[in-house]
N, C-alpha and C positions, 0 to 999 in steps of 0.2 A: 526274784524268787519269793521274797516275803510278800510281795504284792499278790502273787498267785495263791499263796497259802491263805491270805486274808479273803480273797475272792472265793476259794473253795469252802472256807469256813462259813462265809455268809450264805453261800448256796446250801450248805448243809443245814444251817439254822432255818432258812426259809422252807426247804423241803421237809424238814422235821416238823415245823409248825403246820404245814399243810397236810401232813400225814403220809408222806412218801418216805417210808422208813429205809427202804433199800438204797434209794438215791442219796438220802441223807447220810447213811453209814458209809457209802463209798466216797462221797465228797469229804466227809470228815477224815477218813483214812488218808486220802490224798493230801489234805491240808496238813495232817500230822507229819507225813513223810517230808513234804516240802519245808515245813517249819524246822524240822530237825536237820535237814540238809543245810538250810540257811544258817542255823545256829552253829553247826560244825564248821562251815565255811567262814563264818564271822570270827570264831575263835582262832582258826588257823591263820587268817589274814591279820588278826590282831597280834598274834605271836610273831609273825614275820615282820610286822611293822615295828614292834618293840626291838627285835633283834637288829633290824636295819638302823633304827635310831641310835642304838648303842654303838654300832660300828662307825656311824658318821660322827658322833660326838666323841668317840674314843674312850668311853667308860667301860 
């Protein structure tokens, strides 16, 4: 998911540099959504990993 966010961000930068404002705005919006979904998923899986690690070690 992070890979696609980066791809859309690059597309937005290139489109913006070439003067395609509508496409650049849309690509930037998609990149933002994908990045925040990635960040939320990362935090959730990080918390699950910490909790699982505590159960395995017994702390």
